[in-house]
Structures are given as C-alpha cells and as structure tokens.
VOFI-546383 format. One record per residue: z, x, y of N, C-alpha, C, CB in turn. Coordinates in pm, whole numbers, plus 50000, padded with zeros to 5 digits. Glycine has a CB too. Layout:
<sites>
ZXYZXYZXYZXY...
</sites>
This chain:
<sites>
500005008449880500005000050000500005008750126501224990550000500815019350128500815028250244499485035450259501955038450234498875039250145497585045850152496545036550211497145050550013496615023850171495665014150224495845012450374495815000750152497105012250420497335010750564496815022950641498825008850592497015034850586496515046750655494995046750662497005059350584494335042850553492875042250555492395032050655492325039050417493125020850667492725010550760492815015750903493584998150744493865023350934493995028551069492925038851099495375034751088492505046550999491465056451023490105049951042491405066450909489845039450965488545032850974488435024251098488295024350851489575018051139489565009151254490655013551351489764994351211490435023851428491485028951516491825019251627491065042051575490935009251656491235000151764492214989351723489964993851813492544988251594493494978151549494884981551598493474976851396495554971951661496884973951714497814963051661496864973951869498984962151721499944952351675499464938351707501304954951736500124928751638499754914751657499924910651802500604905651566498994902751853499054897851989498464907252091500464895052025497884918652049497334928352144495984933452096498304940052164495244925352020494044930451956492944933852058493534920351855492464923352126491294925552209491454919452348490074919952143492674916252386492884909652514493904917552594493354894952493493704917752722494664924452809495884915552827494024927852946496994919852767498184911652769499064914552891498984913852642498574922652982499334924853105499454911853184498664935753191498364904053185498384890953250498694880653142497024887653322499974877953119500384869153009500464854553050501714873552955500234851153169500324837253213498974830453204500854836453356499014817553180497774809753176497204808353316498034795753114495904806353319495194805353446494854790753476493914814053445494614787853601494154774353638492684772453607494404771653786491994783253573490584782453534490514779953383489814795553573489944768753344489924764953203489094774753121489374750853187487974779153171487124788353096487824801653071485804790753172488604806253166489334818653147490374817353036490004822853278491034805853031492004803552924491344803052788492764790552949490154797152781489414796552654489064810552607488144788052670488654819152698488304832852662489514840452612487684840052782490674837952673491894844652626492234840652484493064841552719492154827652456492494822952322491504828152218492524807652318490234828352250489234833752157489434848652135487814831052209489844855752239490064870052224491274872752135490264876652361492294864252143493494866352063493234863151917494644857752115492614851651888492424847151750491134852351687492434832151745490244857951767489014863451709488094852651657489354873051599487434855551545486444846451487487004838451369485214854251443488294835851370488874828351259488274814351252490394827551273488014809951130487324797151112488224785051129486694796750976489534786951124490424775251135490864772551278491634777251047490374780351376490684777651515489734766851568490574790551601490314756051615489544744751666489794743351816489904731551591488714744351895488784742452041487834731052076488414755652120488394719652110487594707852143487664705252293488084695352065486504704552354486424701452497486424686452515485154707852562487304681452599487444666952620487184663852768488864662052577486754651552792486514646852928487524635852958485054641652945488354638253056489374628653094489034623453233490814635053091488434611553236487954605253359487014615053430489154601153454487424620953539486554630153612487004644553597486504626353759487804647353498488314660953481488004665553339489844661553509488024678653316487714684553186488944691553133486524694353196489114690953000490244697452937489874701952797491444688152934490814707952729490594712652592491794708752506490364728052588491504706652378492534704752275492344715952175492434690452206493384724052156493284735952071494354735051961493464749052156493964738151839494904738451727494294746451613495284724051680495144750351520494714757051397494664746651286495674768851359493484744451231493314734051130494154736551005491854732951091494484748950979495274752150860496764749550879495064766550823497204747351003498624745951030499034732151078499044755951129498104723251103498424709951154497914699251059497844707851295498414687251077497924675651003496734669851080499064664950984495534671351026494314667151096494344652251127493064670551013494814644151033494874629751057495804626351173495324622550932496934633451182497844631151294497214635251426499144638751272496484646151426495824650551550494824640051597495124664051529494064634651504493064624551541493714611751591492154621451422494754607151524495344594251559496294595051678496084588551440496984606351695498024607251797497504613851925499214615051743496554623151913496094630552030494694626152073496094645652000493724627251983492324625252023491984610652049491414630751917492424601651964492094587551985492694581752113492554579451866493964584152144494474579152274493714584652393495934582452288493284597352385492504602752497491124596552505492374617852483490524593452389489174587652390489174572952429488544589152254490294566052408490334551752432491024548152563491034544852319491054557552655491704554952783490914544452862491844567952864491634535352924491034525853016490874532653150491884512853028489654536053180489424543853301489844536353427487974547653311489724522953427490144515553545491644516053565489704501153536492364516953455493814517253464494314530853507494434513553332493614541453465494094554953490493224562553591494144562553361492334555553661491424562953748492124568653871490284553953791493274562753906493984567854023495094577853984494574556354103495144581253854496164590853810495754604953850496374589953656496734612753889496494626753922496434634653792497614632254018495234637553745495084644353616495424659053622493694642653565495644664053740496124677753750497624678653722495804683453887498304667353726499744666853696499894663153549500504656753790500014673253461500084670753317501374663953277499934683753241502414665253355503654658453321503484643453331504784663153413502714638753430502434624453442501584619653326501734621453575500624627753284499804624153169500654623153044498674634553149501544632653027502404632352908503274619852906503284644952901503844616153020504724604553024503944591652999505434603753158502704591053043501924578853028501344577352887500804578553130500934588352825500164587552701500944592852581498854595152715501644604152599502304610752486503824610852500501784625152471504374600252550505824600052577506664600652450506184587652655506104596752335506884596452212506794609052128506454585052131506104619252177505894631452099506814642752146504444635752107507244650852051507994662952084507034673252142508734668651958507424679452252506484688152322507194700452376505794680552436506364710252416506814722252486505854724752602506874734552390506384727652719505564731152837505594746252852506084723952968504434752452846504354767152848503354771852953503964772452709503614784153001502644791353083502484805653036503054791053230503154809052927503094822552870502114822452752504514827452825501074830752760500044830952656500624835452523498884840052697501554844952526502154849552401502924838452331503084861352428503714830952409504484820152349503574808852302505514814852447502504806352375501524796252333500904800352200500424794352440500614813052184500044817952059501014815751943499684832752070502294818751966503304816651862503394801851825504684821751908503364792951925503434778551898502234773651820503564770752027501054778651852499854774751775499974779151630498584780751839500524790851607500704795751470501774787751396501084810451472502644780851469503694772751407503284758151390504954773651488502054754751422501584741251398501614732151519502384735151291501554737351639501504729351760500054726951801502274736251874499844716151877498544712951934498604715052084498114698151899497664722752137497654726552279496694717652357497264741352295497154712952473496304705452566496344712452700496764690552578495184716252749495024722752878493984715252959494624737752861494254713453087493344706453177492904715953287494004693753238491664714553329491114723253433491894721653562489634720153457492004732553634492744733453760494244731053742492184723353861494724733753621496154732253593496564743353498496484718053533497484751753538497914762953454499024759153357498374774353541499564747053370500644742853281500034737853150501514731653349500444744153039499954740252906501024732052835499564752752821500574721552767501494712952691501144713952544501404698052739502184716152463502004717652319502834707052248502404731952272502214700352151502844689552077502944693551930502064676152093504114691151872504364695351734503764685251637505874696851709502734689651564502094681551460501814690451339500774675051512502824697951298502614707551190502364700751058503804716851179501684707850971501364702750838502624703250751500214711050772502974692050691504204691050610503904690550461504984678650650502794696350419502454696450276503214707550207500924698050255504394704350155505204713750080505504707949942506504717050156505934716849854506354712449722507534702949735506724724449633507474692049660508524682049669509834687549612508114669249594510924681049650512254685149600512344681849452513394678049680512694691749372512734690049227514014696449174511484696349159514154696549041515324702748979515214717948987515454698248831516354724848989516314739548990515644744848864517744745349002514884755448878514164761248765514894773048704512794765548808515644780548783516354792348732517834789748709516204803848827518374779148765519784775648749519874761048704520584777948882519764759048575519714745648520521044738348540519354746148372520954725248547522104716748575522254706648463521944709648712523474705648409523784695248311524494683648380524664700848195525544686748452526234676748532526364681948673527634673248472525824674548768525864678748906524584674948977526084693648916524464677749106523234674649181522034681949122523414678349330520924674949115519734680549052518614683349153519224671048946518954684249280517944688049379518044702949405518124679949511516964708549456516914722949484516104725049611516294730849365516254736949668515484740449786514004742049750516024753449849513144739549848511724742849831511344753149938510824730049842510044754849959509584765550049509664761950197508164769150015510064749750230510124745450369511484748750430509844730350381511484755350543512724758650611513424746150660512464768150728512684736550713513284724350763513924716150652512244715950836513274715650536513844708350423515144714950378512844707850305515174728350376516394735350339517544732250435516154750150335517264731850564518304728550661518774714150642517784730650804517844705350607518214691350585519124689850464516954682850566518824696850355519634695850234521054700950258518994703650120521204711050342522544715850375523264705950465522474729650443522554700750564523174691250656523604678450585522204687850769522894674250484523284662150410524624663850340522214658550308524954676150301526204678650230527344682150323526014689650129527044687150439528084690650537527774682850665528134706350564528294670850673528054662350791529144665250894528044647150753529064677150949530084681951041529384688251161531044692150972529774684551282529114690551400529354705351414529584683751525530344710851342530574725251349529574733151266531984728451303528784726551183527734733551109526634737751205527154724550996526384750751213525454756351310524274762951239526164766451402523094762351304521894769351258521374777951373520804759151210520974790051340520324798951436519044804251373521284810651478517984805051452516684809151400516264822551459515634798451432515594830351374515044843451412513604844151363515914855251352512904854051411511534856951367511504871151314510504855051484511104872851188511094885851121509684888651071512114886351004509234900951089507904904951044506954906351160507354895050944506524918551188505634920651302504274914251283505464935451328503854912351159502554906151132502694891951080501774914551033503634889650989503754876250930504464866351021504494877150798505354871151110506094862451202506804851351126505164856551308507604855151027508274845550940509554840551005508564851850803509764827450998510974821451053512134823350956510754806351083513264827951008514494829950931515614822751004514824845250912516434815450929517554808050988518834811950917517324792750978519914812650993521244814650935522064802150961521944827450995522954799050868523784787050878525234791050851523314776050777526144785350928527564788650915528384777450977527884802250984529684777650947530614767951004531304774351123531664763250898531034769151239531654774251361533164771451357531004767951487533954781551382535394780151374535964783251238535764766451412535114785751139535564789351004535134803450970535014779450900533874806850996533354819950960533994830951044531834820150977534144842450985534654854051055533604859051154535054865250956533984860651279533034864651383532454878451356533714864351520533244887351297532734900651267531614900151164533844909551216531784892251060530734890850959529504884151020531244882550839529704873751100528584866651162527784875851253529084854451241528444883551335527734892751425526994903551346528714899251523527584907851235526914918051153525654912351088527874923351045525694899851044524504893550988523424892351094524834879550931523794888051213522814887051322522184900551351523474881451449523024910751363522514923951400521544929251295523664933851418521884927651167521014933051063519684925651057521714932250928519704912651076518434905151075517574909151195518694889951077518184910651310517414914551429516884928751419518274913251552517554937451342517114951351328516114953351215518304960151305515784942751141514834944151031513464947551088514774931050946512874958051035511554962551082510584962150964511624976951143510104950050934509154948050825507824943450881509694937950724506764947750817505444942950858505254928450821504344951450795505704924650702505564910950655506784907250574504274909150572507184894750584508314889250508507824876650439509544886250601507754877150305507224865850229508274858850144506114870550141509404865250120510434859250036511784864650078510164862049885512824857250043514174861650078514544874650006515184850850044513854877849896514114890449828513774902549913513344891149699512714901549996512404912350089513514914350191511074909650160514034903250242515114904050340516404908950276515334890550406516644905050151517834909350078517914924650075517824903749935516814930950039516804945550031516924952150168515534950249963516424945350272516424951450405517774950850473515404944650491518644941350436519914939850507521114943050418520044925850561520904946750292522024949750203522724962550245521554950950057524024963350214524804975050251524354987550177526264972650224523954985950051523594997349967522324994149892524745000949869521385003549891520115001649822520145007449682518985007849902520765018949664520755025849535521885020649447520885041049555521745008349404522685002249311521944991449233523914996249386522364989749108521744979449026522394965849045521814983348881523544965249109524264952649126523814945749255525804954949127523564932849250523154925549372524324924249468522604911549337524114927949593525154927449695525074914849780525074939549783524044906749760523904894049832523594883349729522784894849942524344872649734524184861649638522944853549676525454852649636522154849549576520994841149602521004829249507519674849049588520594817849557520594805649477519564795949532521994799249476519124786849448518224776149490518924762549487516984775849402520244762549472521014750149465521714747549598522044750849351521454736249662522094733249791523604731549781521494720749850524114726449667525564724649657526284738049656525904716749531525684748349597526294761649598526334767249740525524771249504525234765449814525174770449951526174763150039523744768850009526264749950024527214742250105528644746550077527044727250078528984748849950530344753249916530634766949975530524753649764529644776049973529844789150031530034788650181528674798049999529284779950249529424778750395530804773550431528344769550452531294763850356532614758250385533704768750363532884745850297533514777650266534484788350243534504798650354534204795150112533424799550432533374809250541532254819250528534664816450549531284816650440530154825850423529004821750514529694826150276528024830350523526834828050605525644826450512526594839750708524904815450528523704813050449522484817750528523574797950413521534823850458520314829050521519124822450454520234844650510518364814850530517204807550480515944814250533517254792550521514954815950447513684822050484512574811850461513424835150402511774809550562510664800250550509664805350447509984797950686509344797050349508424800850244509104805350117507544811750292510444805350114511184809649996512144798649954511954822950022512184795049825513144784849780514524790449748512604777949658514734803449766516014809549736516734812849866515834822249649517964808149876518794810149995519814820949965519484796850039520064829650062521014840650047522374836350102520514853350119523434841450040524804839250086525484852750103525604830149986526084854950219526764867550246528044864650323525854877250326529094872550301529194883350202529444877750062530314893050239529264886149962529494882149824530314892649752528154879649752530964888349646531764897449563531324895849419533304894649578531774904949334531324905049195531694892249122531904916849122532864886749150533314874849077532474862549109534754872049109531734862649220530874851149252529804848949147530224853049389529374859649080528294858548984528774853248848527624871948966530074851648831530604845948708531034831448727531774854148659530854826148846531254812448874530014803748886532104811749002530144791648834529074781848842529624769148905528464778948701528844762048985529354749549043529724739248938528334743649137529134740248821529474730748715530894732848665528494731948600531494744348692532894746248656533774736048726533344760448692533354731748845534144722448924533724707948904534044725949070532674705648825532264692148794532804687448659530754691148794533454696648585534094693348457535594695348471533514702148342536294693048362537724695548358538004710248383538314691048224539154713048446539474726948478539674735248352540724727748566540064728948241540214736348116538844740848063540934727748011537884731748068536524735348024535924745748118535614722848018536154744048248535644753948343536234767648322535924749348483537524768248292538164781148264537604787548139539674779348250537414779548035536874784947910535474790647930536854774147803534604783348000533244788048022533224800648111532394776948086534154801448203534204813348289534624825648208535184811148405535594824048119535994835048033534854839047939537234831347953534074829347892532924832447807531924841147884532234819547759531744838448011530794846448091531294860848106530584840148230532574862648130533104876248142532924883948011534594875948183533244877447900533114884147770531644887147742533714875547657530764877847773529324879847749528784891347832528544867147779529284892847955528844903848040529194917247976529474902848179530394918547925530794931047861530044933247730532294931047836529814922547655529064923847529527644928547558529044910447452526984922247656525604925747686525474940147734525044916347791526544945947787526444959347844526864970247745527284960147968527914967847666528474978747585528344976647435529914980547618527924964847388527884962547244526934972147172527464948247217525694974247218524834983947148525404998247150523454984047212526015002247260526595015747266527785017147172527015019147409528575006547155529665007147058529135008746915530534994447067528035002046886527425003446753526995017946729526204993946739526345023846827525885037646814527075047046797525045041846936528125045146876529285054046870529995053046735530255050846982530165040846685530875039146558530075044346441531215024446536528765041446439527925045646326527725060746327526575038546331527695066946444527375081246453528615090046444526645084046583529715086146512530855095146524532145089746460531115097946669532405077146473533735071846444533705062546322534295064346566533365068146207533325060046085534715055046046532725068045971535745062446083537095058546041537575045746107538075069546072536925041646216537325029346284536685016946223536965030146430535755018546132535085007246067535795004445935533565010146044536104991745905536694988545773535814993645659536894973345759536454997545551535735004145442534624995445387536695007745331534904982745359533864973945303532694972545398534444960045272532984970945528531904969645626531124982645639532454965445762531824994045634531145006945645530195009045528532165018345652530645005345408529765006745291528524998045305530515003245161528724985645353527584976445371526604981845476528074962445412527124987045588526244992045694525475004345647527054995445820526165013545580525485025645533524465022345425526505035645481524745012345343523775008445240522505002845304524384998045145522654995245412521474989845480520705000645552521884978945578521375011445593520695022145664520025032145571521665029345753520175030245441519505039045347517995037445359519975036045202517315048445378515855048145391515345046745533515325037045311516245044145632515815043345772515555057545823516885036145861514335060445873513985074345907514555079146040512505075745910515125070246122515565074246256517085073946264514945064946364517645082246350519085080946378519375068046454519595093146459520645064546461521005051646520520575050446665522515049446509520675061246742520345060246884518855057646905520765073046957517995064646830516555062246843516215048246795515755072846763516855044146689516615031046632516915019846733517455029146506518075020646798518465009846888517725010647021519975010246912517375022547068516585023647191515205017447170516455038347235514585020147057513265014147029513354998947024512705019446897514374993546959514514979146950514814972747085515604975546850515664979047163515974973747296514744974047386517114981647362513984984947380512774985647461511744975347416512174999747454511644973247287510714963147236511104949247283510674963447084512394946447282512834933347329512564931547478514324931347301512744942047558512444941147701510964938447724512854954047772510104944447642508664941747652508384927147620507864950947558509004921847516508814907747481509334898547590509514904647348510454902047648511014893747755510074893447877512404898847797509594905147915508694905748031507374898748002508424920248070506864900047880505624893047844505804877947847505144897447706506954873247800507204858947803507294853347943508454855847729507794861448038507894856848176506534856748244508864865448253505704866948218504444868548291503304860248231504054883048293503404856748106502304849248044502314834848094502424849647889501204827648079501164813448118502294805548052499814807248082502834795848125504004788648078503754781447946504454778648182502524777047922502214769547801502364777947675500814763847809502124790947686502164799447567503214810447576500804805647544503804812447694504744823547711505964822547622505174824347853506604810647619507804809147538507494810147390508484795947568506364804247350505994804747208505734819047162504754796047182505004826547243504684840347208505944848847199503714846347310506874847047293508094855147292508954852047170508894852847418509094839147135509924835547020509274840046890510184820447016507994836446871507294840146748507184855346737505894833746744506904861946850506794876546847508094883146806506364881746981509224877946857510514883746820510824881646673511614877846905510564869646622510844866746481509974875146388510644851946451508674874846414507734882046327507974897046335506274878746365508154902146457508334916446474509664921046412508294920146622510714913246432512004916946375511974917246224513064907446421511354907146163511274906946016510384918245965510734893445968509324921146038508394931545993509034945345996507134931446079509764948546102510354961946111511464963746008510894964446253512174952845974513214953945872512584956045735514104941345871511544948345704510884949945575510194963445562509874938845554509724968845673509074982045670510094993345660508224983945794511364990345674512385000645663512555009145786512085009345549512075004245902512205011946025513575010146090511125008046123514164998246074515484995446129516284988146023515404987246261517584987246044518454980245950518694965945996519794987645934519174957645905519464943645937520594942446039519824936045811521594951046027522714950546120522244953146263523804960646081521314962346279520824965646413520104953646475519874977646407519354946246396518664934446448519694924346497517754928146339520784922646424521844913446466522454918146598522934912246358522714931146611523304936446734522394934146853523594951446718521114937146838520164935546949520004920846985518794941646912519934911946886519754897746913520964891846985519494890146783522164895246937523364890047001523514895547143524604893346919523164908047164523204913947297522244906747391522864928947291521044903747343520064896847427520534882947464518714896147356521124875747368521624862347397522754862947499522104855447269523644872747486524764873947580524294877047721525724884647533523164883847735522674887247869522154875247944521584897647859521884864047875521374852047942522484842447982520384844947851523734845847958524834836647986525124835848136526084840947911524814846148211525124846448354524434834948427524704859948415525164827548515524534816448589523434821048685525584808948667523504833648730522524838948825521634848648748523214846048948520324846148751519414853948668519394868548707518024848248677519374871548837519224885548877520474893748847518904886449024521594887248810522774894848773522674900348632524024886348786521734895248551521534900948418520784914148422520774891148331520134917148535519394929748547520284942048537518644929948678521474942448603522324954248587522694957148443523584952648668522994946748364523354949048224522174954548145523854936148159520974950248178519794955048106519544969848133518564946948146519794974148256519564988248289520714997148243519374989848440521944992648269523095000848231523255001848080524364995148292522714992448007522814992747861522235005647804522114980647800521095009947858520465022247808521315034547843519035023647867521915034547962522785045747999523995046547908523225044448145524575035347874525735035047784525335039847644526335020847777524145035947600523685040247466523535055447460522345033347430522935061247561522765075847563524105083047572521875079947680525045077547651526365083647660527095082847526527195076947769526935071447456527575070047325526955079547223527465055647276525645081747230524995090947137525435105347160523485089947151525825108647283526215122347314527705124847290525875125647457528555115347329530005117547325530765107147246530535118047465530105097547189530795087247114531535077547204531755093547016532685072847159533475063447238533965069647368534645058447157534135083047369534515089647493533405088147598534815104547468532165088647555531055086547648531015072347701529735089747580531305062347614531345048447660532455046647762531555038747541533645052147732534765050847825534475057947957536045056547762533875069747952533525076948075532505069048157532975090848041531545062848090530545054748161531185042848228529445050148066532155036448161532845025048221533635029448344533785018448118534275041148336535025046048451534095048848568535805058848414532955054948543531985057648651531445044648710530825066148598531215034548625530715021748675531745015048765530335012548559532995015048722534055008948804534205016548936535395008648727534145029748932534215037549056533075034149149534205052649025531885032049093530745028149176530955014249235529445028449093531485004949157531724991449207532774991449318532174982249094533784999849304534825000449407534255005549539535975009349361533255014049533532675019849655531715010349726531955032649622531314999549662530324990549721530974981149821529614982449612530194977049920530614967250020529494957250041530994974250154529884945150073528924934750111529304929750249528894923050006528594934550350528874931550490530334934750523528574916750521530774946150473532104951150501533184946150407532474947550638532884936450319533874931050227533814939050097533624915750200534944943750044534934951249917534314942949805536364955449877533434949249728532664941949626533544937149511531564950849571534644943949484535524939949375536684931249421536064952049305536724927249548537774918249594537664904949519537674916049750538794898749487540174902149520540894909949409540944889649550540124916849322540734924849216541054938749268539794925749093540144944749340540364957849401539734957549541539764969449312540524956249646541994955949648542554943149587542504957549791543724944649524544334933449453545004924049553545354938549349544534911449554545084901349644545704890449557543984895449739547014889549561547734880749469547344866249490549254882449486547274861849615547044847649641545634843049604547294844649786544704852349579543334848549544543054849449395542374857249618544064852149313543814853949171543574840849098544954861149108543884829549162543724816749093542294813049061544304806049175541314819049133539914815449111539074827149062539314809849239539704837249004538954848748956538584847048810539764861648974539554846648724539294845348581539524831048530540174854948504540204823048610540524809448569540034799748676542044807748545539904787248636539564776648731540764767348740538264768748687541454768148853542654759948869542244745748904543584765948978543094735948881542754722048918542484720649067543884712548877541744710449101541374708449242542604705949328540404696749255543604698949274544784695849355545634708349380545614685149288545424719049302546184731449322545404742049396546634736949189544114739549422543264749449490543354746949639541774748649439544344752849704544634749749844544144760249941546084747949861543704771849894543424782949983541974787449971544364794549955541414791350084540104797850082540304812650053539354795650217539264819550004539414833949976539834841450102538104839749922540934848650092541464855550210540604867350250542874860250183539804872950156538994884450192537834880850284538454890950067537554867750301536514863450394537034862350537535954850050351538354863350555538974862650688538584849950762538564874850772538544838750689538214826050751539314821950847537994815150644538904815550956539884811751058540744800151009539164807951190540134790350946540894779550885541144783450741540144765750895542304789350716542554795950588542794785950477543744805350599543524775150503543864765550400542774754950388545204759150429542474751150265541504740550242542074726750272540994741150099543354725550275543974712650296545104710550197542954701450285546084703050237547224700750149546914689150057548514698050230546774692249929546454682149830547554682149726545064684749765548144670649700549224669549602548664665049469550314659749651549394668449364548994664649229549044649449214549884671449124547974643349162548004628649147549064624349048546624623449102549754613249081550804607848995550584592948977552194610649055551024587548865550904573048845551844565648938551204569248699551504553448976552374545949067553714542849003551694532849110554754543649084556094540749036556424526149064557134550049103556864519148960557174505048971558574502648915556114496248896559544502149003560894498248965561524506648857560884484348922561414519648867562084528148770561394528848637563454523648750560094526448633559364526848506559404540548443557934522648527559424551048524559424564548469560714567248392559254574748581561864562648447563124564848378563164557348245564294560548466562654545048246562634537248122561754543948017562154522948149560594549148060559694555847966560364568247907558374559648034561084575547990561764587547941562824584047837562394595148057563584573547865564624569347771564024564947638565464557947830562894557647644562234553247521561734565047439561074543947555561174575047507560674586847435561824594247368559914596247532562974595447436564114602347379564674594747257565214604147484564674581447265565144573447153564254575247032565224558847192562934574947055561984576546945562134590346882560534574346993562264600746963562404614246909563694615546829562384624447022564794609846881566054610846810566014603346677567184605346897565364591646677565264583746554564414591046451564674569946583563324597246496562454604446403563194616246342561194609346473563994623246422564734634746371565764630346266565434642146486566444619046290567434614346195566784610046065568224602946255565614603546075564914599245954564464611145871563714590545989563904621445940563474633345867564654640445804562724642945960565804640745874566984646945816567534639145699568044648545921567364625945700567864617645590567074620245462567784602845627565724621345480564904623445361564874638145318563474618345385
</sites>
C-alpha cells in the first residue's frame, strides 16, 4: 500500500490533499456570481459522474440545485426540492425578492432541515454528507437541505455474539441508527453525543457517547484527545480506530472492548465508560476496558445469578484450558511421566507406539492444521464454509490417526482445546489464546512444566503493565480492590449489586440502594411459619429416633 502511494505521487505530482486539488482555496467564500460558484464546484469535484448540477429558473432569476446522486435520495430530491420549485405560482410569488434566500426558504422549504453556508469548504463537506445545495444568482448565501440516502442494512440479530435470552437487535453500519439504539435504552438528558471527523481522505464521521456527570472527566478528555490526534488517510471500520487510539500496540490482548450489542454499550455507558461509534461499522468500542470485561456476558444478568456465576467460571476455566492444555500435554509426555497415573501412562505410550514425531512436533502440526481449517471456514462462502471445516476436521483427523502420524490422545487434546477457545463471549478475545498457545508449547518442549510456569509469570507481568486509557488492565484484581470483587469471578444478585466499578472513577459511585425482595408480612405470618417448621422438624426427629 505504501509503495502504491509513493508511485502515485511520482506519477501525479500535482495530486494534493482533499479539498485542494485544482481550485484556489484562498478564496473560500461563495461568490454572488452564479457561474463562478459553478466553476468552483466543478474544480473541486472534478469529472465525477455522480455530481448533479441542475440549472433552474425561478421567475426572473436563475439558480442551481447541486447534489451527489450517490449520497441523496433521488425521489426525495424530486418531490421535496425540484417539484415545488417547478410548480410555483408566478403570480403569487412574482413580487418576492428572490435574492433573499431566507424568504424563499420560509415560503417554500420551511419544513426541511437546512444549513446556511458561505464557506466553500464546508459546503463541500455537506454535499459529501448527503445535502442538497441551492444557490441563486446575485446571492452569495448558499442553502443546503439534508436529504441523505438512508439505504442501510436493517437492524438484525447479532452475528458474532449470539443471544439466547435478551434483546436481539444489533448495530448496523449507520451512525444515526447506532445513536438511536443507545438513546432508546438510556432515556436520560445526561446522555451526550459528540461528533468528530477522522480520515484526511475518507472524512469518516465518528461519535462518542457518555453520561454527563457520571463519566470521569480525565478519561473523557483523553478519548477526545486521542481521536482528534488520529492521523489516518482513511477510516473504514472501528478496528482501524481501535489500533490508532489504544495505549499499547505490541500486545495480543485487546485493550478496547468492541461489541455489536446495544444493551452491552448502554450498560457500559451507565457504568461510566465512553462508547465510540464509527460510521460504516456495526461494532462499537467501549473504553476504558479491563480483562474481566471479556469474561462477562449480558446474558449473565438475564438469568439467575447462580447460573450466571456458573457460566462465568466456565469461561475462566475454558480460557486457561485453551491456552495451556496442549503445553501441559507436551510437558507431561516429554519430561514428567511420574505425574501421570500408571494406567493412563501405559495407555498413552501404547497409542504413541509407531508415531514418527516427538510430542512437540506432533501437536504443533495438529494445531497449525486446525488454524488453517478455522481460517478456511471463515473465508469460504457461508453456504459451504461450515460444511468444509467440519468434514475436513473429521476426515483429516481420522486419516492422520489411521496413518500413524499422530496419536488418538493428541486428537482429543487438540479438539477440546479448540472447543474451549470458542467459549469467550467476545470473538477477538480468543485470538490471544491462539497465539500464546504456540509459545507455551515451545516453552514446555524446552523446559517442561517449569517452562509453562515461567510463561505464565511473563504473561501476568505483561498484563500488569498494560493500561486502557490510564486504567490498569487487571483491575480490580491488580491492583486489588476489595469492594469490586463481587463482579469479577461471581455474579451477585441484582439487589446486592449496589456499586459501580471504582476503577472507573465515576462521579455517581453507587448504582442505587436496592433492598432484597421479601414476601409481604400479614399479621405475624412469618412467626407462625417458623413455629410450624420447628414443630415438623422436632416431630420428624422423634419419629426417626423411635424407629
């Protein structure tokens, strides 16, 4: 890509930044001469085929209607702009001052959202955003009406974060739709949106959302500063922005949370986080984030707290299994036979009879093969991708075992490891386990269990050094915050969850005083029930003692 850009600059040295191609931008104001304004617009947009400049006759004056056909709704332009201008009753409007565009707007377009501009640069930006420009001769004031094309993918179920119980809507590529989905869940005037423009060529709209009076001002200002300092040529997805504003680049762990579920974003905003929406991307970023966020799912709070706690513990165990299980196999089979029960050791060694490779080569080949199958299943057409990946894994696994290249136990280890890597609610969090798995395997092949333990220590040291917009990545475990431990490994009941995470430094720290629900008391019913239970227990004990 850089080579292509350099060749482009050598072949076309006159190419400059956006908005300065072939027009003198020193005079950025519109002119009262209509022809001069037309020449400026043609010079800025060049020979693009979607630029439409229509000359109109308004009574005894001449004007133009300018828009980009690719960015506006053509039917709306015809019905709302062109037809009212064409059907004017000249006797009714013949005494109107057509040089006063404000009077024209009030008489004809009073119901439309508009912008009054005299800056050519800002007019260009508005045209690129789907506005329709109206200019009249002998008048330098330009009026732009918002008629942008709203053809976006409809709201559907999440594709990467499936839902069993809970809201089934997800963000799409429209920035306005994303803001609407958040506003529907947080009907509070303190919910704020701020918009930025990122990308010197793409001019992509980016919005941040937060709760005024809840979010930490230091975090909010840091998010603003990093977005404003982004120097990208083009921004097409929130993943590009994620890499540009993250605290650390050389790490496999995601430092910014991303999701396509509006309920997750709304919950994060209420806690005191900042949501970052990118126009054209269905994934919304949440900052700051910590490691424990990737083990929590909103469905934990839509079920019983006991079920939510159990599923959360399953995710923690699965994360460790997906990362260290293959390396433990290599260490035990290669160095530490005494740690394996005798019957199991005999069975494993019997299956490895005739295998030509050592355990480390055997498991690296199988892990790499599975990664190839996983990537092929993702990239292939949806109709055949899943079938090819499943059939390929079954056929290939059976074939390599029958050929004597790997043992049956190894196939079980690789399969269980792969299944455990899919347990994470956030897909991109499975990537660190996939990469670190190979490092753990090599360490185990060199040093055995000591290598696995050393790798775990280095990984924890790396995690402790990470920050997400100044917040420690391992909070509230390191540093250890006692009051925040209720939502780390367990899911406490809603009536007991009274505090927001203290590491976010939210201004409104408490979520609200909620008491445990109790049955209604009616005339001492509780005391009577207690007495009845004691009588039954005493009678049962006497009967059991009698027999």
